[in-house]
N, C-alpha and C positions, 0 to 999 in steps of 0.2 A: 493567559491560561496555563494550566499545568497539563502537559501533553506527554503521554507515554508512547515511545516508539519501540516496537518489537523488531529485532533484526538491525540494531542501531549501528553495527560495524559494516554493513553492506554499502555498496557503491552508491546506490540511490539514497539510502538513509543518511549518509554523511552530508549530502547536498541538502536534503530536507532539513536536517538539524541546523545547518547554517542559516537557512532561510527563516526558520521559525524563531531562532534566537535573535536574529536581526530584527524581527518584528516585536521582540520583547517577551516572548513566551519562555517559560521554563520547561526544558525538555528532559525527561527522565529516559535514559538510554538503556533499554533492556537488551542484554546480550549475554551469551555464555562466556564471552571474552571481555567482560566489563572492565577488567583491570587494564585493558589497552586503551580505554577512553579517559581522556584527561578531564578532570572535574573543574568546572568554573562556576561562576555565580549563576549561570543559566543552564548549565549542562551537568546533569546528575547521573553518573553511572549506576546501573542497577544489575545485579546478577540475575539472569532470567533464562529459563530453558523451556521450550515448548513441550518438553516431555513432562513438565510439572503437571500436577492434577489441576482440574478446573478450580478447586477451592484454593489451592496454593496460588494460582494466577490471580484469582479474585482478591486475595489478601494483599498482593503486591500492588495492584492497580486501583485499589478502592478509593483513593482520594484524587484521582485524575479527572480532568474535564473532557478529555478526548483521547482516543487511542488510534495509533497508526499500526497496521500490520504491513511491514516492509521486509519480512524475513523470506528467505528462500534457501532450500537445501542444495540447489544446483544438481538435482537428480539423485542425491545420496540418501534422502530420508523423506520421500514424497508423502507417504501416508501420515507419518507422525508429525511432520513439520508443516508442509504446504497444505495438507488437507485437514487432518484432525487437530493439529495445533491451532490453525486458524479458527476452527469451530469452537474449541475450548475457550479461546480468547473472546469470541463473540458471546458465548454463554456466560463467561465471567463478567463481561461488561453489563449484561442485562441483570445479573445477580446483584451487582453493586450500584446499579442505577446510572451507569455511564451511557449516554445516548449517542454521542458523536463518534463515528467509527469510519476510518478511511483505510482502504485496502488496495495494495498494489497487486494487480492480476496480470493477465496476458490477453492480447487482442483476440477476440472471437472465442474466448474460453467458454462462453455460453452458447456457442454455435458450432457444434461438432461437425456439422456438414461442411464447414470451411477448412477443417484441419488438413485435409489432404490436398486442398486446392492452393493454399497460400504457401509460397516458398519458405518463409521463415518458420512455419509451423510443422513442416513435414517430419522433422527429426526430434520433436519435443512432445510427442503425443502423450506420454505418461505424465509429464508436467501439466499439460492442458487438462488431462483427466482429473488430476488433483485440484486444479483451479476450478474446473467445472463444478465439482461437488462443494468446494468451499464457497464459491460465489452463489450457487443455488441455495445453499443453507442460509446465507446472509439475506438473500432476497425473500425467500419463501418461509423461513422459519424463525425470523427475528423481527422485532419491532424497533430496531436501531435506526438512527438517522445516518444511514450509510452513504458513502460514495465509493464506487468501485472504479478505479482507474486501470484501463487496459491498454498499455502501450504495446507497440510492436517491437522489432529488434532493437536492443539497446546498444548504443555506440558511445565509447569514451572519447567524445569530441566536444568542441566548444558549442554551447547552446546557441540557438538562433533566436529564441524568444518568440518563435512563430510555430503554429501547429495547424493541423487539420483534425477536427474532432469528428468522431463517428464516420470514418471513411469506409468505402466499400471493399478496399483491399489493404494488405499489409504494406510495410515500408520500413523506415528506420526512425529512431528517436535518439538525439543526443541526451545523455543522462541528465544534464542540467535542465533541459526542458521538461522532462518527466518530473523531476523534483520540483520545478516551479509550479507545475499543474497541481501536484499533490499538496504543496504548501498553500497555494491560493484557494483551494476549495474548502479549507478548514471552516471558515465562517460564512461561506456562501450558501444560503438556504436554498437557492435555486438548483444546487447540485445534490441536495438531499434525496436519498432513495433513487439515485440515478446510476446507470452504468455508462461510463464515458470511455469510448475507444479513442485512441490518438495515434497520430504519426506526424512527422514533419510536414509543414505546410506553409501557407502564406499569410495566415491571420495571427495578429498579436494574441498572446495567451489570454490576456485580460479581456479582450473583446470576444474571443471565442467562448470563454467560460461564461461571460455575461449573457450570451445568447443561448445557453443550454435550456 
């Protein structure tokens, strides 16, 4: 497949790119810093900015088979990047006929009542507000074959290959495990139109996803 990744220089995105290219997919790496991405046979850097208009975005992604939204402003540009940037990308996908859309979100982003209860969420309320609106738009205002992955606190540690999906409370996620879930759901139709919360657990990723 030809897959476009938005936010390709991020920590999670780099792991997702490795996984997807290992599976033989061609990954078009959209980033404002595309000159920092080394081009290979399966990795194609693309200059991309979520401040672009919807029509500009549509022109860039028009020949793709699937799109990943893995961008994040780390609190510096929440409205333009994390919220409206995501929405423009969704709209552009629909405009050019791309159905498969995978987005990285935040655990309980669609459940505001939990934001003050879970330790990892107490200090990122504005981020969760941005994700709340982006995720809601995807679910309620598009006809995309979406999967929303909502991990909890990200850790730069070695992956375990095991998760708990749709937990009742937050926890932690090694970044390689989040990337493995994001990569795995690409062609899994049972994950279409699903919101999948995740944290570290005891179930192998493949088994956990197969039972969604």
